[in-house]
C-alpha positions, 0 to 999 in steps of 0.5 A: 554484540548485536547491540553494539552494531547499532552504535555506528547507525548514523554513519550507516544511515547517512551511506544509505540515503546517499545511496539512494539519491539526493536526499528528501531535504532542499537542495541548495538555492531551491526556493520553497514550493510557494504553494498555499494552503487553507491552514491557519498561516496559509503556509504548508501543514507540517509533518510531525513524525510520531516517534520517528518513522515508527511505521518501519522501526520501532518508535522513538528509537534512534533509527526511527528519528533519523530516517524521519529526518532523511527522508520526510520534508526538511520542516518535519518535527520529531515528536517525543511522547514523554514519560519518567523514571523513578528519579524523574528522568525524562524518556521517549516512549508512546506507551505508559506501559512498557510491556508491548513496546520493549523486552523489560520483561525479559530484562528484569526476570527476577521482578514481577508486573505492577498495577496502577491506576491509569485514568480510573482503570487498573493496569498491570504491567511494567512502568518506567517510574519503578526503575532508575534511569541508570537500569531502565537506559542501558538494560531495556531495549525496544521491540515493535508493537505492531505486529504487521511491522518488521520485527527485525530491530527487535531487542537491539535498540535503546530507549532515548531521551529527548537531550538524544534527540535535539542533539541529532544532526540538523538540530531538529525541531522537538514536539513534547507530548505529556500523556500522563502528567496526573499520573506522574504527580500522584507519584511525586514526579512533576512533568511541568517543573521538568518541561519548565527546568529543560525548555532551554535545553530542548528548545521545544516547538510544540508541547502538548497534553490531554490535561487542561491543568497541566497546560495552564501550569506552563502558560507563559513559561516556556516561550516560544513554544506552542501549547497544544490541547490533545484530544485523545477521544471526543468522548472521554473525560479530560481529567482537570475539568471532568467534563468530555472533550466534546463539551470542551471543544465547544468552549473554544474561548476557554481553550484559548486562554491556554493553548494555541490549538488542538490535536483531534483523532482524524476520525473526529475531522472526517468521520468513518462509518461502520462500513469504512466509508467517509462521512461528511467533515465536521466543523471542528477544523473551520471553527477553530480556525476562525478563533485564531486555534491551529488543528492538528490531526493524529492517527496516520499510519500507511499500514491501517485499515483506511476508509475504502474511499481511499482505495488503499492508497495512503496519500488520498487519505492526506489529500483529504485533510490538507487539499480538500475544498473546505480546509486544511489541518495544520499539521499531520501526526504520523507514523510514516513521515515520508509519505506525508511529506510526498504528498504535501510536496508532490501530489497536493494542489496538483490534480490538473497536471500533465504526465510527466512520466512516459511509463504507460498506465495498463489496468488489470481487469479494469479498476479492479481494486474498487470494482469487480474486475472487467465489469462495465463499471471497472473499466469506466473507473478506469479510464476516469482514473487515467488508465491508457491501456484497458485490458480484457482477458477473453473467455468464452461461453459454451456457445462461443460468446466472447466476454471479459473475465479476470479467469476462465474459473468463474468461482473466484470473480462471480457467483458461480459457486452459489448457482452451478457448484454441480458443474465443479470439475477439475482439468489439470490442462489448466489448474491443479484445483476444481473450477466452474469454468466458462466454457461450461456454461452458456452465455445465457447462464452466465449472465444470470451470475453476478460479478464478484469483487475479488479480495486478493489479501487474507484477513480483514484487508478486504476491498469495499464490500459495498461494491462486491457484486457491483456492475455488469459483465462485458462482452468482447465487442462492448469493450472495443466498443467502450475503448473506441467512444472514450478514446483511450490510448490502446487496448490489451487483449489477454488470450489464455488456454487457446490450445485447450479450447481448440482441442477440447471444446472446439472453441477458437478464441484466436479466430474470435478476437481476431474478427472482433479486432478487425470488425472494430476496425482496430487492424486497419488503423494506428491511432489506438494501440493493440496489445495482444498478450499471451503466455502461449508463443504459438498465440501470439504467432497467429498475430505477427502479419499485422504490424500494428498490433504489438505482442506481449509474451507473458512470463508466468513464473518468477525469474532472477533475470535473463541471458542475451541468447534468451531475450533474442529467443523472446524477439521471435515471438513478442515485442514486450515481456509481461513479468511478475514485480519481483522478477524486477526487484528480487527479494530475500526468502520469507519471512524477511520481507526485504528487497536483495537486488535488481535483476538484469531483466529490464536491461536485457530486454530493452537491449534486444528492443523488447518493452518490459510491463510489470504487474500486478501492482496494488495498494494494499500495505501487505502487498509491499516489501518493507523497504517501500514503507507501506507506500505504492509511490515509493514502489512506483518511483523504483520501477519507473527509475528502473526503466520499465515500459508499462505499469499493470495496476489494480488501482490506475488513479494512484500510477496516474497520480504519481506519473503527473507529480513533479517528483516523478521527474527524477532529473528536476531540481525540487525541494523534495523528492520521492526517492527509489529504493536501492535493493539490499539496503534495508537489509544490509545496513539496518538488520543486525543479523544473518540473512535466513537460510538461503533459498534456492535462486529463482532461475533465469528466463529460460527457451523452454519458458517461450517456446510452445507447441504450435496451436491444435486445430479446432476440434468438431465437438458434438453438441450431445456429447461432452468434449473431453481429452479422450473424445474430442476428435484431436489429441489432448492439448498440452498442458499450460503453463498454470497461472498463479491467479487462476489457481487462486481464484478457484480455490477461494471461490470454492472455500468461500461457498464451503464457509457460506453454507457453515456460517448459515448454519452457525448463524442461528446460535452465534454472532460473527464478527468481521 
């Protein structure tokens, strides 16, 4: 029954794209972009969709190919990796061995896998050549073979033949790649005969293979198709000549006798070292262009571990290949053709454009995706990257020095755990776990530490280790001086734990911030914006008399929306709210990782004349619901078109690039546009399964989330006696609303310290691999 539902996929997909906007194909009467690229022919590089939109649904499936058509440039080429059945019927799948990309073992449980020699290696598995086409195409279904991608489509999508692809609406251009023609020749199945006999039916635009002999057999027989030599790895041996590919690449004139171009792995064009940093480009593209041959780059995927130079922004990687000062490849082969399309159409050759979107770009601890948060380097890069509002979460040292740091707990953002582990303590009023807190260390002690780049996600998806301890701590005064010197649009000052600091540590953080702003004369001007942010409404009340300040209430919980009555309550204390992004785009409970619906939060707050700032946005692919295609620009489009007033981000450069792109204007008539998601569409239209068990719905914003007790007076704390809730001379501060980032930071720092000790012991006997 589930499999039958996919017979209606084409109709559903058409409805889906129509619901999301005009689509990504050229509207009527809109001319091409007119951009000139240093490709061989001077035109736009082409987008080649490997197995369709294989980054979202299993590759070489009907939904993958149709989704690629509907979300990419009209010129996008659909690539089919051609395999064969026992009766010489061609089908599309990148892997010769069907084991990891289909359910073949389940479909034929009475059969055993076979072993074949593949390029000199014996490989056990399941192969198309062991099945008749009728059995394979009817009984075997595709599965996603990259486990970070959604398994929601597994076991319901049939294998396709090239006839299925060329029969799609719009007469798509086809690229046939024959990866193992020699293997099939050994089984008396001629890939070249199949290609020649079907060329009129398929009319392929490109035919590629890593085997020289196969391509030579097609010369003059498949015109006008271009023959392309595919290089799987420059150090591998080519089967026909028995030479390494790097040797063949030095004989361009020989390649020119049978091919119009080559495909190179992207790292053979722009190498990346063991530290995942970009190295100088090779000469392959320039040399082959001089000889009149095209060069295509392969291996692009948004959910790959990109070079740290790209700050996890997949469009930056494409731009490195098509918009550098040296050359442009002639095309990119990708699992995410929509992202490649937006790079070419919206971002390439757009560096000096003016900002189009009015939404504010607000840093999150500076450019904290690239440097340790709240350091001088993080702030400088944030400003260079186009941030309009730089932010400082103010912390106080034991001796009252105000400085910027993401959290009052130093364990996650500094090296405090290695020097002051004995200062670790548990303060329930601030967080649930132990931590090393700024107010328990003097400024001199804090300066003895190094900042530490936070890793937000588990596993190898870390931020640049080369910058792990880069930069210097910044005092509040230094931060304000930088903002004035660089003439940024404004500053955001985040104040946390004010009640606890006043009653338990005798520290007046509100007074310190007020004095610093006054000394910087930011309270007496309107040139630069000043945003005062806090989760404590009583803190915001302290700044209500300075009308040039904008007060921002942090909502430190996931909510599903707000009533108008609650919005009016917010208005008593704040001019804006800062919310999590999943309080605007609601999602299904895990493990679906797909959107559910929009909340009413933006509309209700705007009706009360309250601005909405959303964060924190990050580029790492683990950060996204599947609806966003692991693409930060799709999320930015969705949030800005929903009407948010500010984007808070670890990666300001990405937000700035989007907001300067012509595609950020939803009313522009362009050949291509980035479409926002319509929450719920991916699940409702593409997933043939029931939703998971209903989780408790997120609550609406309530008055109790907004109104806090008045701040206690600043206690007089004896220098010789440690302050505590029981001896501070005033009542204990009320327990604040816990910040998720603070709790996570404390856990991470202490765990890392323990791990470092264990690894140091083990390193005498073992090697660690990361």
